[in-house]
N, C-alpha and C positions, 0 to 999 in steps of 0.2 A: 779803483776803478769797481765799479759796480759789478756783482756777479751778474752773468747771462742767465736768462730765463730759458726754459724747454724750448720755444721756437727759434731764439737767436742760435742756441747750439745746434739745432737740426740745420739751420740754413749755412751755419759755419761749416759743418759737416758736408752738406751739398757742394759747397764752394771748393772744399779740399779735394773731394772726389774728382770734380770738374777739372781741377789742376792736374791731378794725378792722370786721368784718362787723356787729357789734352797733351800732356808730355809723353805720354805713351806713344800716342799717334804721330809725334813728332811734329806738331802743330804750334804755331806762335798764336799769342792772344790777338794780333792783327789779323791772322788767317780767320780765326772764328769769329772776329768781329764783322769782318767784310761779308762772310758768307751769311750771317744772320742780320745784317743791317744794322749793326749797333757799333758804338765806338769802342776803341780798345781800351779806354778808361771803365766803361761800362762791363766789359769781361773781367776786368781786374778787380772790380767792386764785386761782382758775382762770385769770384773765387774767393773774397774775404768775407762773404757771408751775407751780402745783401740779399734781400727778399726777392725770390724769382717766381715768376707766374708760371702756371703749370705749362702753357702754351711754350714759354721760352724753354723749359726743362725737357719737352718734347722734342723741340727743334735742335737743341743741344745734343741729346741723346742720339738723334738720327744722323747728326753730322758726325759724330764720334763712334757711331756704330756700336752701341752700348744700349742696354735695356733702360727704360725709365726707373725699373726697380732697383737696379744696380747703382744708377746716379743717386737715386733717392736713399739708398743704403737700406732698402726694405728686405729683411731676411739675410742675404748674401750679396756681396759685391764680388764681381769677377774681373779679373785682370789678365789679358791674354799676352802680355809681354813685360819683360823684367824692369824697363824703366818705370811704367806706370805703378807696378807693384811695390818697388822700393821707395818710390816718391810717397806712397801711401803708408809705408812703413816709418818713413822719416816723419811724417805727420803724427802717426800715432804715438811715436816714441817721445816727441815733443812734450806730450802731457802725461806720460806715463810715469807712475811712481815707482813699478816694477816691471820688469821684463822678464818672462820666463821662457827659455829658448830651447828648442831642439834644432841646431841649424849645423849643416855639414860643412866643415868638420868641427867647427866651434863657432859661439856667437861672435860674428865680425865686430861687435862693439868692443870686444876685449882684444882686438889685434893691434898690434905694435905697428909703427910708422914704416918699418922695413918690409913687414908682411904686407901692408897695404899697399904699398909700391908695387911689391911682386904681382899681388892680386890684380893690380890695375893693368899690368903687362900681360897676364895671362887672359885676361878679358879681351885685349886687342887681339892677341894671337889667335883667340878661338873663334873670331869673327870672319866671315868670308869677306874677301875684298874685291869681290866682283861685282858690287853694286856700282854701276856707273854714276849715279847720282849723287854718291856719298853718304846716302840716307844711313847706311848701317854704321858707318864711322861716327856720324853725329850722335846717333843714338848712344853708341857705346862710351863716347865721351860725357854725354848727358848721364848716363848711369854712374859713371865714374865720379862725376861732381856730386850726385845724391849720396853716394856712399861715403865720400869724403865729410859731406854736410852730417851724417848720421854719426860718424865716429866723433866729429868735433862736438857736437850738441851732447853726445853721453859723456865725453871727457868733461865738460863743464857742468852739466846738470846732475851727472852721477846718479842714475836712478840705480834702484837695486836690481842687479842682474844675477839670474840663475841660469846656468848654462850646462845643458845635458850634453855630454860628449862622448861620441862613439868610439871606442878602441879601434875598431876596423877602419873607420873613416880615417883616424889619425896614422893608421899603418900604410893606407894607401897614398896619402898625402907624403908620408916619409920616402916612400919607394918611388913615387913618380915625381915629387917636387911640385913647385907652384907653377904649373905649365898650362898653357892653352892647347899644345900640341906637341906631338912627340918629336918631330923634324927640326929640332932646334939644334945649334951648334953644341958641341959636347960641353964646352967652357960655360955656355949659358945654362945649361940643364944641370950641370955640376952645382953652380952657383944657386939655382932655384931649389935643389934640395937641400943645399946648406941653409937657405932661408927658412925652408920647412924644419929643419933640425932645430935651428934658433927659436923657432916658435913653439915647437914641442916643449923645449927646455924650458922657455919663459912660462908656459902653460903649468909645467910641473911646478916651477917656483911658485906660481899664484895660488896652486892648491896648497902647497906646504905652508905659505905664509899667511893664506886666508885673508886678504885685504877687506877691509870693511866695504861692504856693499858689493861683494862679488862671491858668489858661491857656484862651485864648479862640481859636477858629478861625472865619474868616468862609469861608462856602461859597456861591459864587454859583449855582451849578446847583440844580436843584429837588430839595428834600430829602423824604423820606417823609412823607406826611401822618399816619401814626401816629408819635409821639414815643416815644423809648426813654430809658431810663437804666441805668446800669450801677453797681452799688454793691459796691465791693471791701472786704469786712472781713477780719479775721484768719482765715485759712483757709477762707473761704467767699466767693462772688460771686454776687451776684443780678442778675438782668435784669428790668426792669419796662417793659411796653409799655402805652401809652394812647391812646386817642382824645380825651381830655379836654384842655381847654385854656381859658386865660383870656387877660386883656388886653385884645385886640381881639374883640369878638364871642365871648365865653366860651361853650363848650359844658361844662356840668358834669352834664347829665341824661341824655345820649344817647350809648351806647355800652358795651363790655366791656373791662375793663383785665385785664392778666394779669401775673403775677409768677412767675418760674421761677429755678432755680438749677442746671438740667439742664446737664451739660457741653456738649452740642451747642449749645443756645441761647446759652450764655455765649461760646463759641468763635466763633460766627457773629456775634454783636453786637460783640464785641471787634475782630472783623476788620473790619466795617463801619465802626465809629467810627474805626479806626486808618487805613483808606483815606480816608475823610472829611477826618482831620485832616492828612493827607499833601496833599491837594488844596487845603487851606484856606490863606486869606491869613492871616499872623499878625503880631504885633507891629506896628511902625510902618506896615508895607505895609497891614496890614488898618485900621488906624486912618486912614489916608489915605483909603482907599476909603469908609469910613463918612463921613468929612467931605465926600467928594463926593456921597454919596448924600443927606447934609442939604442941600447946595446945590441938587442938582435937585429936591428935594421941598420947597423953601421955600414961603413963603406964596403966591407966586403959582402954584405948582404944585399946591396943595392943591384939593380939591373944595370948592364952596361948602356951608356948612350950610344946612339948610332954613329 
């Protein structure tokens, strides 16, 4: 297959952003097509990179309640919900050769199946159930599907993953467990804390063994509340910043995430992750610190379930 030229790449990126925003709004291709007077097939072609007229871009932007600049990817893309943002992450990871991540409590791409299942339940638990039309529940399931796709793709493609992990984030995870709220049955809460302990032990094993393509740095100082990830592709680098989180007490509803490939942002965030990496504990030293954390947050140190 011949490589794409610059214009083809730009239209493909517009199509990908269109899909991310559409999913984030909970809209089907049929809905967009009906509102714009187009066929469903035409919308799917747009999402796959077909040339788009500026008038169509304006109409789509108005329908999705985003700016034309965000849809075009000019300077910064903004995402006001987790479904749209993590769909965009999935797209960027598909072409990334390297992923450098500060994601709390650690890069989701490194998680086990057991942990991922618990995260899905925590996300469901954290979502209000008072939406009469079921929209909130549908968005939750869409997000879980996207997260599963991300893990599956990373497992097959195996990009280089550098994960900056905060010791304080892991301590909170161990004390609370993988939960969406506190009013869980005691036996459920105990199992979710057990999941967290197994996952931190697994993280320590990975630090000790240093598997090919995975680098983990453990930072003991306070890390930024807003997580960020750097996606290095062939000839392009993106930075994504997000207030969304899951695992312990997920936030998938409130905040605004951003994606950009402006040189200044890339330079600053690469500098930040480089500085954090230099300060981090790595390898066997980091693994020993995690094992001490597990000892100090054992059953006797855990708060009692209600």
